[in-house]
BASE-318291 format. One line per field, with one value per residue (C-alpha): residue number from 1; residue in one letter; x, y, z. Coordinates in steps of 0.05 Angstrom, whole numbers. Layout:
# residues N
num = (NUM, ...)
residu = (A, ...)
c1 = (X, ...)
c2 = (Y, ...)
c3 = (Z, ...)
# end
This chain:
# residues 713
num = (1, 2, 3, 4, 5, 6, 7, 8, 9, 10, 11, 12, 13, 14, 15, 16, 17, 18, 19, 20, 21, 22, 23, 24, 25, 26, 27, 28, 29, 30, 31, 32, 33, 34, 35, 36, 37, 38, 39, 40, 41, 42, 43, 44, 45, 46, 47, 48, 49, 50, 51, 52, 53, 54, 55, 56, 57, 58, 59, 60, 61, 62, 63, 64, 65, 66, 67, 68, 69, 70, 71, 72, 73, 74, 75, 76, 77, 78, 79, 80, 81, 82, 83, 84, 85, 86, 87, 88, 89, 90, 91, 92, 93, 94, 95, 96, 97, 98, 99, 100, 101, 102, 103, 104, 105, 106, 107, 108, 109, 110, 111, 112, 113, 114, 115, 116, 117, 118, 119, 120, 121, 122, 123, 124, 125, 126, 127, 128, 129, 130, 131, 132, 133, 134, 135, 136, 137, 138, 139, 140, 141, 142, 143, 144, 145, 146, 147, 148, 149, 150, 151, 152, 153, 154, 155, 156, 157, 158, 159, 160, 161, 162, 163, 164, 165, 166, 167, 168, 169, 170, 171, 172, 173, 174, 175, 176, 177, 178, 179, 180, 181, 182, 183, 184, 185, 186, 187, 188, 189, 190, 191, 192, 193, 194, 195, 196, 197, 198, 199, 200, 201, 202, 203, 204, 205, 206, 207, 208, 209, 210, 211, 212, 213, 214, 215, 216, 217, 218, 219, 220, 221, 222, 223, 224, 225, 226, 227, 228, 229, 230, 231, 232, 233, 234, 235, 236, 237, 238, 239, 240, 241, 242, 243, 244, 245, 246, 247, 248, 249, 250, 251, 252, 253, 254, 255, 256, 257, 258, 259, 260, 261, 262, 263, 264, 265, 266, 267, 268, 269, 270, 271, 272, 273, 274, 275, 276, 277, 278, 279, 280, 281, 282, 283, 284, 285, 286, 287, 288, 289, 290, 291, 292, 293, 294, 295, 296, 297, 298, 299, 300, 301, 302, 303, 304, 305, 306, 307, 308, 309, 310, 311, 312, 313, 314, 315, 316, 317, 318, 319, 320, 321, 322, 323, 324, 325, 326, 327, 328, 329, 330, 331, 332, 333, 334, 335, 336, 337, 338, 339, 340, 341, 342, 343, 344, 345, 346, 347, 348, 349, 350, 351, 352, 353, 354, 355, 356, 357, 358, 359, 360, 361, 362, 363, 364, 365, 366, 367, 368, 369, 370, 371, 372, 373, 374, 375, 376, 377, 378, 379, 380, 381, 382, 383, 384, 385, 386, 387, 388, 389, 390, 391, 392, 393, 394, 395, 396, 397, 398, 399, 400, 401, 402, 403, 404, 405, 406, 407, 408, 409, 410, 411, 412, 413, 414, 415, 416, 417, 418, 419, 420, 421, 422, 423, 424, 425, 426, 427, 428, 429, 430, 431, 432, 433, 434, 435, 436, 437, 438, 439, 440, 441, 442, 443, 444, 445, 446, 447, 448, 449, 450, 451, 452, 453, 454, 455, 456, 457, 458, 459, 460, 461, 462, 463, 464, 465, 466, 467, 468, 469, 470, 471, 472, 473, 474, 475, 476, 477, 478, 479, 480, 481, 482, 483, 484, 485, 486, 487, 488, 489, 490, 491, 492, 493, 494, 495, 496, 497, 498, 499, 500, 501, 502, 503, 504, 505, 506, 507, 508, 509, 510, 511, 512, 513, 514, 515, 516, 517, 518, 519, 520, 521, 522, 523, 524, 525, 526, 527, 528, 529, 530, 531, 532, 533, 534, 535, 536, 537, 538, 539, 540, 541, 542, 543, 544, 545, 546, 547, 548, 549, 550, 551, 552, 553, 554, 555, 556, 557, 558, 559, 560, 561, 562, 563, 564, 565, 566, 567, 568, 569, 570, 571, 572, 573, 574, 575, 576, 577, 578, 579, 580, 581, 582, 583, 584, 585, 586, 587, 588, 589, 590, 591, 592, 593, 594, 595, 596, 597, 598, 599, 600, 601, 602, 603, 604, 605, 606, 607, 608, 609, 610, 611, 612, 613, 614, 615, 616, 617, 618, 619, 620, 621, 622, 623, 624, 625, 626, 627, 628, 629, 630, 631, 632, 633, 634, 635, 636, 637, 638, 639, 640, 641, 642, 643, 644, 645, 646, 647, 648, 649, 650, 651, 652, 653, 654, 655, 656, 657, 658, 659, 660, 661, 662, 663, 664, 665, 666, 667, 668, 669, 670, 671, 672, 673, 674, 675, 676, 677, 678, 679, 680, 681, 682, 683, 684, 685, 686, 687, 688, 689, 690, 691, 692, 693, 694, 695, 696, 697, 698, 699, 700, 701, 702, 703, 704, 705, 706, 707, 708, 709, 710, 711, 712, 713)
residu = (M, P, S, K, I, R, I, L, A, G, R, S, A, R, F, L, Y, R, Q, L, P, L, P, L, P, V, K, W, R, M, K, S, F, L, Y, R, H, L, G, A, L, L, A, N, S, A, N, Y, Q, Q, W, L, I, Q, T, A, V, T, Q, P, A, T, V, Q, A, P, G, P, A, A, I, P, P, L, P, S, P, P, P, M, L, E, I, G, P, E, G, V, E, G, L, A, A, R, L, A, F, A, A, P, G, E, P, R, V, S, V, I, V, P, A, F, N, Q, I, E, Y, T, I, R, C, L, A, S, I, Y, R, H, P, P, E, A, S, Y, E, L, I, V, V, D, D, A, S, S, D, A, T, E, R, L, L, S, P, I, P, G, L, R, Y, L, R, N, P, E, N, L, G, F, L, R, T, A, N, R, G, A, E, Q, A, R, G, D, Y, L, L, F, L, N, N, D, T, Q, V, L, P, G, W, L, D, R, L, L, D, V, F, A, T, V, P, Q, A, G, I, V, G, A, K, L, I, Y, P, S, G, H, L, Q, E, A, G, A, A, L, R, R, D, G, T, V, D, L, I, G, L, N, D, D, P, A, K, P, Q, Y, N, L, P, R, E, V, D, H, C, S, R, A, C, L, L, I, E, T, A, L, F, R, E, L, G, G, F, D, E, L, Y, A, P, A, Y, F, E, D, C, D, L, S, L, R, V, R, E, R, G, R, K, I, I, Y, Q, P, A, A, E, V, V, H, H, L, S, A, N, T, D, R, D, G, Q, K, L, R, Q, I, E, R, N, K, Q, T, Y, L, E, R, W, S, T, T, L, Q, A, L, D, R, V, R, L, I, A, F, Y, L, P, Q, Y, H, P, I, P, E, N, D, H, W, W, G, K, G, F, T, E, W, T, N, V, T, K, A, V, P, N, F, V, G, H, Y, Q, P, R, L, P, A, D, L, G, F, Y, D, L, R, V, P, E, V, R, D, E, Q, A, A, L, A, R, Q, Y, G, I, Y, G, F, C, Y, Y, Y, Y, W, F, A, G, K, R, L, L, N, R, P, L, D, E, V, V, Q, S, G, R, P, D, F, P, F, C, V, C, W, A, N, E, N, W, S, R, R, W, D, G, L, D, A, E, I, L, I, A, Q, E, H, S, D, E, D, D, L, N, F, I, K, S, L, E, P, A, L, R, D, R, R, Y, I, R, I, N, G, R, P, L, L, L, V, Y, Q, P, S, L, L, P, D, A, A, R, T, A, E, I, W, R, R, H, C, R, E, V, G, L, D, E, P, Y, V, T, A, V, Q, S, L, G, F, T, K, N, P, L, S, F, G, F, D, A, A, V, E, F, P, P, H, A, M, A, V, L, A, E, R, P, A, K, M, L, N, P, D, F, Q, G, R, F, F, D, Y, V, A, T, A, E, F, F, M, N, R, P, P, M, P, Y, P, F, F, R, T, A, M, P, S, W, D, N, T, A, R, R, Q, D, V, S, D, I, F, L, N, A, E, P, E, N, Y, E, R, W, L, R, H, L, V, E, Q, T, R, R, F, Q, A, G, D, E, R, L, V, F, V, N, A, W, N, E, W, A, E, G, N, Y, L, E, P, D, Q, K, F, G, H, C, Y, L, K, A, T, Q, N, A, L, G, I, Y, A, A, N, L, T, F, S, P, K, S, F, D, Y, H, S, V)
c1 = (0, 31, 54, 6, -54, -31, -24, -92, -125, -93, -113, -185, -188, -162, -213, -272, -247, -244, -315, -347, -396, -372, -336, -261, -263, -311, -269, -207, -241, -261, -190, -161, -207, -186, -112, -115, -145, -111, -44, -5, -28, -10, 59, 92, 39, 61, -10, -7, 61, 33, -25, 24, 65, 5, -27, 38, 62, 4, -72, -114, -99, -157, -143, -183, -156, -113, -145, -111, -44, -49, -3, 46, 52, 109, 168, 178, 232, 292, 306, 346, 389, 370, 403, 366, 358, 432, 451, 510, 559, 521, 517, 591, 609, 574, 615, 674, 705, 751, 822, 850, 923, 912, 843, 813, 780, 797, 734, 752, 704, 726, 692, 687, 642, 571, 587, 514, 518, 586, 565, 503, 544, 593, 536, 504, 569, 570, 498, 511, 582, 606, 631, 694, 750, 756, 789, 752, 789, 759, 800, 779, 789, 804, 733, 716, 659, 662, 688, 758, 733, 681, 716, 788, 771, 728, 762, 785, 773, 834, 824, 868, 864, 888, 926, 887, 826, 847, 780, 749, 798, 862, 828, 806, 875, 907, 862, 881, 955, 946, 902, 925, 868, 868, 808, 789, 717, 704, 642, 612, 600, 527, 509, 480, 494, 443, 454, 502, 529, 604, 601, 556, 604, 662, 622, 628, 704, 698, 650, 669, 743, 747, 714, 752, 702, 638, 584, 522, 449, 441, 374, 347, 321, 251, 259, 265, 322, 380, 425, 429, 495, 504, 513, 567, 541, 581, 565, 597, 532, 523, 456, 437, 400, 331, 334, 273, 242, 222, 286, 246, 232, 262, 306, 345, 357, 402, 478, 505, 563, 554, 594, 603, 585, 586, 642, 588, 600, 655, 698, 764, 826, 879, 934, 894, 877, 950, 974, 928, 955, 890, 839, 874, 893, 881, 809, 825, 791, 733, 683, 689, 748, 705, 681, 753, 773, 718, 744, 816, 794, 757, 819, 855, 805, 768, 693, 650, 597, 532, 513, 440, 446, 489, 444, 466, 424, 453, 431, 463, 508, 489, 562, 560, 535, 535, 554, 582, 654, 635, 593, 652, 695, 646, 645, 721, 729, 676, 716, 779, 742, 714, 782, 811, 754, 712, 728, 717, 650, 625, 641, 606, 545, 522, 473, 482, 418, 415, 359, 339, 349, 312, 351, 292, 293, 326, 303, 332, 318, 284, 233, 223, 204, 161, 126, 135, 188, 219, 188, 216, 186, 158, 112, 73, 76, 43, -16, -43, -111, -146, -185, -224, -238, -175, -129, -62, -50, -13, 49, 93, 165, 187, 260, 291, 236, 226, 299, 340, 393, 438, 454, 511, 488, 422, 459, 502, 439, 407, 469, 475, 402, 408, 471, 440, 386, 430, 424, 490, 484, 443, 430, 423, 379, 421, 385, 425, 393, 444, 495, 444, 444, 387, 384, 458, 481, 472, 513, 565, 576, 578, 634, 672, 668, 677, 616, 579, 625, 571, 570, 532, 520, 481, 418, 411, 338, 342, 269, 239, 221, 146, 94, 56, 115, 112, 168, 121, 117, 61, 76, 151, 190, 260, 274, 329, 373, 412, 475, 545, 572, 520, 536, 609, 596, 550, 602, 655, 609, 608, 683, 693, 639, 664, 734, 707, 727, 656, 625, 590, 624, 610, 674, 713, 667, 626, 552, 513, 438, 396, 323, 294, 343, 288, 294, 366, 370, 424, 434, 491, 530, 518, 545, 606, 621, 619, 663, 713, 720, 729, 784, 819, 819, 841, 774, 744, 688, 620, 573, 513, 446, 377, 320, 257, 214, 146, 140, 208, 232, 278, 341, 395, 449, 415, 430, 499, 481, 506, 444, 374, 340, 265, 226, 161, 106, 115, 72, 60, 14, -49, -113, -158, -230, -244, -255, -328, -323, -294, -284, -262, -319, -270, -224, -209, -146, -132, -127, -79, -69, 0, 1, -20, 30, 85, 66, 68, 138, 163, 140, 172, 212, 288, 319, 372, 416, 441, 378, 372, 308, 272, 220, 180, 155, 89, 62, 12, 26, -33, 14, 31, -35, -91, -150, -116, -67, -46, -56, -35, -79, -53, 17, 42, 112, 103, 81, 141, 187, 160, 172, 242, 261, 241, 284, 344, 341, 332, 390, 435, 420, 418, 468, 542, 596, 586, 522, 487, 450, 378, 345, 291, 247, 257, 292, 256, 202, 155, 108, 98, 86, 145, 200, 238, 252, 213, 145, 94, 51, 100, 162, 220, 175, 197, 269, 261, 226, 287, 334, 293, 289, 364, 379, 449, 459, 467, 532, 545, 519, 521, 460, 429, 367, 305, 230, 194, 122, 100, 34, 66, 93)
c2 = (0, 68, 105, 165, 119, 78, 140, 167, 99, 92, 162, 151, 84, 116, 173, 125, 81, 141, 162, 96, 108, 46, 33, 23, -52, -64, -23, -62, -128, -103, -79, -145, -184, -143, -147, -222, -232, -176, -173, -194, -131, -86, -112, -44, -6, 24, 13, -60, -67, -34, -84, -143, -119, -107, -174, -211, -178, -152, -145, -107, -33, -9, -25, -14, 7, -50, -95, -130, -159, -233, -278, -309, -384, -412, -437, -512, -539, -568, -642, -653, -712, -736, -787, -853, -910, -929, -864, -819, -877, -918, -859, -845, -917, -914, -855, -861, -810, -810, -785, -759, -743, -677, -652, -592, -568, -575, -574, -550, -562, -531, -567, -559, -609, -617, -683, -692, -630, -649, -720, -696, -644, -698, -746, -693, -687, -763, -762, -706, -715, -662, -679, -641, -678, -657, -674, -668, -639, -634, -593, -611, -552, -596, -622, -657, -700, -760, -720, -751, -822, -821, -780, -804, -874, -849, -872, -816, -762, -720, -711, -658, -643, -580, -595, -539, -497, -442, -414, -415, -368, -404, -472, -451, -424, -489, -528, -481, -492, -567, -562, -590, -565, -507, -479, -476, -487, -466, -500, -493, -559, -538, -540, -591, -586, -597, -625, -585, -545, -546, -553, -492, -451, -472, -452, -380, -381, -409, -354, -292, -277, -227, -273, -275, -305, -344, -357, -401, -387, -403, -430, -444, -514, -483, -466, -391, -354, -338, -301, -285, -249, -193, -117, -88, -25, 35, 24, -45, -84, -139, -138, -209, -199, -232, -254, -296, -287, -340, -365, -381, -307, -284, -230, -283, -328, -288, -292, -223, -186, -171, -138, -203, -276, -312, -361, -413, -434, -395, -414, -379, -395, -426, -382, -318, -339, -353, -288, -251, -287, -324, -299, -242, -266, -196, -220, -285, -325, -305, -254, -204, -243, -262, -190, -168, -222, -199, -128, -149, -190, -130, -87, -134, -117, -183, -192, -227, -266, -296, -361, -380, -446, -471, -482, -499, -508, -472, -474, -405, -403, -469, -470, -399, -391, -316, -309, -245, -260, -274, -212, -171, -205, -188, -115, -112, -141, -95, -35, -64, -76, -5, 26, -10, -4, 57, 96, 35, 19, 90, 86, 18, 41, 94, 101, 154, 190, 221, 267, 275, 347, 386, 443, 477, 540, 589, 614, 584, 605, 539, 546, 619, 595, 536, 565, 640, 691, 678, 610, 568, 513, 569, 591, 526, 525, 592, 581, 518, 522, 471, 415, 396, 423, 419, 410, 442, 484, 526, 500, 559, 560, 587, 596, 595, 634, 632, 621, 626, 572, 619, 650, 612, 633, 596, 532, 542, 550, 488, 446, 474, 458, 388, 374, 401, 348, 289, 287, 263, 290, 310, 272, 325, 310, 319, 337, 315, 310, 288, 340, 392, 405, 439, 466, 450, 517, 499, 435, 467, 523, 474, 436, 497, 536, 480, 507, 482, 431, 379, 310, 300, 252, 254, 221, 226, 244, 208, 214, 260, 329, 335, 388, 341, 332, 257, 240, 203, 209, 260, 334, 327, 391, 361, 288, 239, 212, 151, 127, 101, 170, 203, 154, 172, 247, 241, 210, 260, 317, 289, 281, 345, 323, 251, 276, 321, 298, 311, 263, 205, 138, 65, 27, 81, 81, 144, 133, 147, 138, 130, 150, 106, 52, 19, 76, 59, 17, -26, -10, -59, -28, 42, 22, -11, 51, 92, 44, 37, 112, 123, 71, 103, 172, 147, 148, 91, 56, 86, 48, 50, 46, 38, 80, 38, 92, 83, 10, -14, -69, -111, -140, -89, -142, -171, -109, -92, -44, -51, -37, -8, 45, 44, 107, 117, 129, 102, 42, 17, 69, 47, 81, 118, 142, 212, 264, 280, 355, 369, 441, 430, 404, 390, 345, 279, 260, 205, 199, 153, 132, 153, 106, 45, 62, 68, 0, -29, -4, -22, -94, -105, -170, -168, -167, -214, -155, -91, -51, 18, 38, 105, 142, 202, 257, 268, 275, 323, 348, 395, 452, 418, 384, 420, 379, 312, 310, 252, 268, 228, 234, 226, 249, 275, 282, 227, 178, 196, 188, 118, 98, 127, 98, 29, 36, 62, 5, -46, -17, -18, -92, -119, -76, -70, -17, 37, 5, 28, 82, 106, 157, 209, 230, 289, 350, 403, 377, 433, 427, 353, 370, 326, 362, 367, 442, 483, 508, 555, 499, 447, 490, 443, 384, 340, 356, 338, 274, 258, 272, 228, 171, 171, 174, 152, 125, 193, 194, 266, 260, 329, 323, 284, 247, 259, 257, 316, 338, 356, 383, 436, 474)
c3 = (0, -18, 43, 35, 27, 86, 130, 109, 121, 189, 209, 187, 224, 288, 282, 274, 331, 378, 359, 376, 435, 472, 538, 531, 549, 492, 443, 466, 450, 381, 367, 391, 345, 284, 301, 311, 242, 203, 239, 177, 141, 200, 218, 211, 250, 316, 343, 324, 357, 419, 420, 412, 471, 515, 501, 510, 574, 613, 617, 566, 559, 601, 674, 736, 803, 830, 881, 939, 919, 904, 944, 895, 896, 937, 897, 895, 941, 904, 907, 970, 991, 1060, 1105, 1101, 1151, 1141, 1176, 1164, 1168, 1116, 1068, 1076, 1063, 994, 970, 922, 875, 816, 828, 762, 760, 724, 743, 709, 773, 846, 888, 958, 1015, 1082, 1140, 1215, 1251, 1225, 1192, 1171, 1126, 1098, 1081, 1045, 1007, 984, 968, 923, 884, 878, 854, 803, 779, 729, 659, 673, 709, 781, 847, 912, 971, 1041, 1090, 1161, 1208, 1269, 1276, 1342, 1314, 1268, 1208, 1207, 1219, 1164, 1111, 1112, 1084, 1025, 960, 914, 967, 986, 1060, 1095, 1169, 1205, 1269, 1302, 1285, 1236, 1214, 1145, 1111, 1126, 1116, 1046, 1030, 1053, 1005, 948, 963, 954, 893, 825, 781, 732, 769, 843, 863, 935, 962, 1031, 1067, 1081, 1007, 959, 885, 830, 760, 716, 774, 756, 680, 673, 715, 670, 609, 629, 627, 556, 533, 573, 562, 620, 671, 737, 785, 769, 820, 822, 836, 910, 933, 1002, 1018, 1018, 945, 956, 924, 969, 920, 846, 854, 903, 904, 948, 982, 1002, 1075, 1074, 1071, 1020, 984, 964, 898, 898, 970, 987, 918, 868, 833, 770, 755, 689, 721, 759, 699, 654, 662, 679, 711, 785, 840, 878, 885, 952, 969, 984, 911, 876, 815, 800, 760, 804, 775, 788, 859, 874, 841, 887, 948, 961, 1011, 1048, 1118, 1143, 1150, 1187, 1214, 1168, 1142, 1084, 1054, 993, 982, 985, 935, 887, 889, 879, 819, 791, 803, 755, 701, 708, 716, 768, 732, 759, 724, 737, 700, 758, 818, 888, 951, 1011, 1082, 1094, 1154, 1182, 1204, 1233, 1304, 1310, 1382, 1410, 1390, 1318, 1313, 1338, 1286, 1231, 1253, 1257, 1188, 1160, 1183, 1153, 1088, 1086, 1101, 1041, 992, 1010, 947, 903, 936, 927, 853, 848, 886, 837, 779, 725, 706, 637, 614, 541, 521, 466, 435, 400, 443, 395, 326, 262, 190, 174, 230, 211, 142, 164, 224, 224, 244, 312, 323, 380, 424, 468, 411, 418, 494, 504, 458, 491, 527, 573, 540, 604, 673, 714, 654, 669, 607, 587, 623, 637, 661, 728, 748, 679, 644, 568, 557, 493, 485, 447, 515, 550, 619, 607, 591, 653, 696, 667, 682, 752, 767, 739, 778, 842, 839, 820, 744, 714, 643, 583, 519, 464, 405, 342, 278, 216, 147, 94, 114, 136, 211, 248, 320, 327, 356, 431, 426, 381, 431, 490, 455, 431, 496, 546, 583, 621, 653, 651, 619, 554, 497, 431, 404, 328, 315, 248, 228, 176, 202, 190, 201, 248, 297, 291, 242, 195, 120, 117, 106, 106, 116, 110, 95, 112, 56, 79, 46, 63, 48, 93, 150, 145, 142, 202, 247, 222, 243, 313, 321, 363, 411, 415, 433, 488, 559, 582, 532, 567, 557, 572, 586, 549, 488, 472, 480, 415, 411, 348, 354, 299, 278, 237, 187, 171, 107, 138, 211, 221, 163, 189, 258, 226, 184, 248, 287, 231, 222, 297, 299, 240, 273, 341, 376, 415, 378, 395, 440, 393, 427, 395, 423, 430, 399, 366, 387, 360, 406, 362, 395, 380, 377, 316, 275, 301, 357, 429, 471, 473, 515, 526, 510, 548, 533, 462, 443, 514, 544, 582, 560, 609, 606, 581, 637, 649, 643, 574, 552, 480, 436, 380, 420, 386, 424, 474, 549, 584, 657, 681, 741, 701, 646, 698, 726, 656, 643, 713, 703, 635, 635, 630, 561, 535, 516, 549, 563, 595, 632, 624, 665, 643, 689, 652, 581, 550, 479, 477, 460, 394, 378, 415, 388, 378, 436, 480, 553, 613, 674, 745, 727, 794, 823, 874, 820, 778, 838, 850, 777, 775, 843, 819, 756, 796, 846, 790, 751, 812, 823, 752, 714, 724, 719, 666, 643, 706, 667, 673, 627, 638, 581, 586, 614, 573, 526, 545, 485, 504, 577, 592, 631, 696, 694, 745, 723, 755, 784, 810, 820, 837, 855, 796, 810, 883, 862, 818, 876, 923, 873, 862, 936, 952, 882, 849, 809, 832, 903, 936, 981, 1037, 1010, 1051, 1043, 1011, 1017, 946, 969, 1013, 953)
# end
């Protein structure tokens, strides 16, 4: 179907759909029926993509107020090996292990008393032997029970006994000194392994070249999750990710880099462990030695990887009676750990928040021609009027006024305000049309002047510039013309920015976003042209990120990009009923529920690729499209804070290093009612909400997070 006919047909269909005098649930069922039977004809429609996502991930688009939370079903307990009628001695007598001369892995089990746990641990290894060759070493820390009598005769088991009680740390180090394998697997004696436990850990070293430590998914005997990796907090606490949750949830079943994995089941190269001097005896007899080891491994440029395919049941400190002496030892070692690693922990325990930034606040000749002399975004903002009783329009600025981005002091004030409330940097929209740049003056002057001293990156707004502000093919004002030559010229135009010390980077690579990657004829080729040019001119390859705009959710790795960033409210917004008291009889737009939309985005499943989350403060584009606008009801600072806080916490737990990024859409999209800058109704409320949501994780923490009463303003 020719594009103009398709657009007109789609527009007419949407108009008729909105006019139907039916409740939203009925209209939803009608739309679902049509999409199920005509989906093949609508594959490229953003509305169809939205419907697919909503039906696949959540309930229909019209939602009611949530009822009481349903109690989730309890996870199933894992299969456990219990001691039968033959008792501990009978079970021990049935055990026998291979003793290869050159094992690939040395499994080291420190043990002190608690022979019942140790025997069941060894029996689980016997029941689920790995394919990889291994030796089994038990280091008995001078147990006073039957440990020596029952373990020393087991065929193939290397039994070592300390002459006196040395504590876990020195016992583990002694086992490592005697090990002959290429890898060391430290395994607590109060664990039971499940099928594939060791082989899946080894797989990571074969597939992740920078792997330094690999840890398993730890599960309680009840079936609840104990740990899916851990986050090391700046106060010295260790946050066990997923503690007491269902281990079957998708977010716990993707391999990923983490801060730390517990020594209850920890795999490391023997050579690396010995180069590091083993567990540091500064922490003897025990506690925080494994956290310290993780940070020393990271210091070597190696990664700590969580491998969910390796599952181990752990009783968690069955061998740790926390009496007063041990609690004092924990506190002493915690202080030692903090003295050594405080700066590192602060850097780890941060999330960088980036706000999308619109530069259309200064006149340019093209806008003068298209829209009238002196046109800027403020022209649209000031002409908006309310569509219903209580509708907040027009939205007018407060502290910064109707600013002009040609004025450097304005840009300085924006950056100072953003920094004050914890925002790390801006992502400037970059308008490039086959060599023609629009609205580029603010970014050019930022790069040339070095002001403000505030991090930034670029998002190529690579859609057509249209009169309807939607980037579609109708009423095009200036079009994109893609080619290899244009791709090369584009990246050349960005060289000064990419070389800037303020440019935001991920692992040394400059972050470059593309607003609509689906419009590129060959996105993988475009990305390769950019990377090759950057290499040739001495720049690090760009970290190319796809914006999930207009319902585009394809895996970025499949077309040569590095990551994706979601872009609410596009394609996943939840419809709401029209307000009762309408003022505009010509209104044909749509209403959406902000709270339900936020819930939808917060509950999106994890992606099998690097994926950055985004929150939006609000949305109401009445200033651009008075009679056909999209308006989100219930957009309040406290609701935005809840959304952003969830994303920040999730990012801290499930992302690592420089990929701990969260975006806000947007800093200053005034004509879309989507901004953080102070306005005449909310003042600094959205900025305070941002600050509160970031809390201690702000990358440029200069404040003490505390609660804020939005309704007192």
